[in-house]
N, C-alpha and C positions, 0 to 999 in steps of 0.2 A: 491550428486546430489539430487534434490528435487523429491519427488514422486508426489506431486501436480503439477498442470500446470497453476495456476492462483493466482497471488498476489492480495489480496484485500486491496486497499488503505483505509486509515482512513475515507476519504470522503464517500466512499461506505458503510463502516461500520456504520457511523453515520446515513445515510439514511435508512439503513436496520434495525437499532435498534430503531429509533424514532417511536413513535406511529403514527405520521402523515407523516412518510417518504415516499419517492417515491415507489409505489407498484412494479414497474418494477425492481428497484434496490433491493428491499427486496427479490423478487422472485429469482433474479439472485444470490445474495449472499447465500441465504439458499439452493438453488439448488447445488451450488458449495460445500458447506459444506457437504450436505448429500451424494454427489457423491464422496467425498474424493479429490476433485480437488483444494481446497482452501489452500493457505499458507499465512504466515505472514512474515514480516521482522522486525528487531529490531526497525527501525525508526517508522514504523506504530504502533508497540506496545507502543513506547514512546509517540507518539501523542495521542493514546487512553487513556493511563494512565494519561497523563497530563490533559485531559478533563474530566476524571471520577469524579463523585461526589457521595459520599455516599457509604455505605456498599454494597448495592445491585449491584451497577455498578462495584464496585471492585470485588465482587464475580463473576459477569458475565465475566469480563475481565480475571480473573484467570481461569475460565472454558474454555474460548475461547483459551487462551494460552496453556492450558493443552491438548486440543483436536487437535489442528492444528500444523503442522510442522512450525518451525520458521527457515527460511533460514538465515545463518549468513552473517553479513556485514564484509566481508574479505578485506584484503589489495587490492585484485583485484577489488572489488566493489568500494572501495574508489578511486582507480586510475581511473576507468571508470567514476565515478561521477565528478572527477576533470576535465577530458577531456571534459565531457558534459558541465560543467559549463563554461569552456573556449569557447566552440563553441557557447553556448547561448549568452555569453557576446559579442562575436565578431559580432553576428547578432543583437545585441541591445535588446535581450530578457531578462527580469528580472523575475525570479521565485524564490520562497523560496528554500533555500538550502536543506531543508528536502524533497521537491518534487524531486529535482535533484538526491538526494541519493536514494530515492525510485525507481525512473525511472531507475537508474543505476543498482540497485539490480534486478529489473525485467529483464533488458536486459542481465545482466551477467548470470542469471539462465535460460534464454530463457522462461520467464513466461509471460503470458498475464497479463495485468494490468487492473483491473476493478476499475473504479473511477467515481466520480461525481465532478470533479475539472478541470476547464478549463486550468489550468497551464499545465496539461499533454497533452492537445491538442497542446499547443504551443511547448512543448518539442518534440512531435512526428513529427512536421514539420522540425525539425533540426536533430533529433537523428535517 
């Protein structure tokens, strides 16, 4: 079980780490980190690594991964993601599979999900 209580989505990380990112999101993300409430999941890490450019960003991601708990994407998370994907499709809602998996991970571990991505608002209406 996770010690943290908030999963930070890659969209929130991007806002927090950009020089011109949303100051409210920056404050929220860094507050969660300093209080020990922030966690990551495998999919968020993959998205961040996929977008990282250069040595300094790679070092920063290595540091983040080393400092924060990474909740595993278990078979139960995958099953929940599949159920969510089916519900979304039945309602005619299309969101990226990565967002479905991240939302399922947050739900499985009873984590708040901090994000700056409208797809999660669509998911929340159904999930």
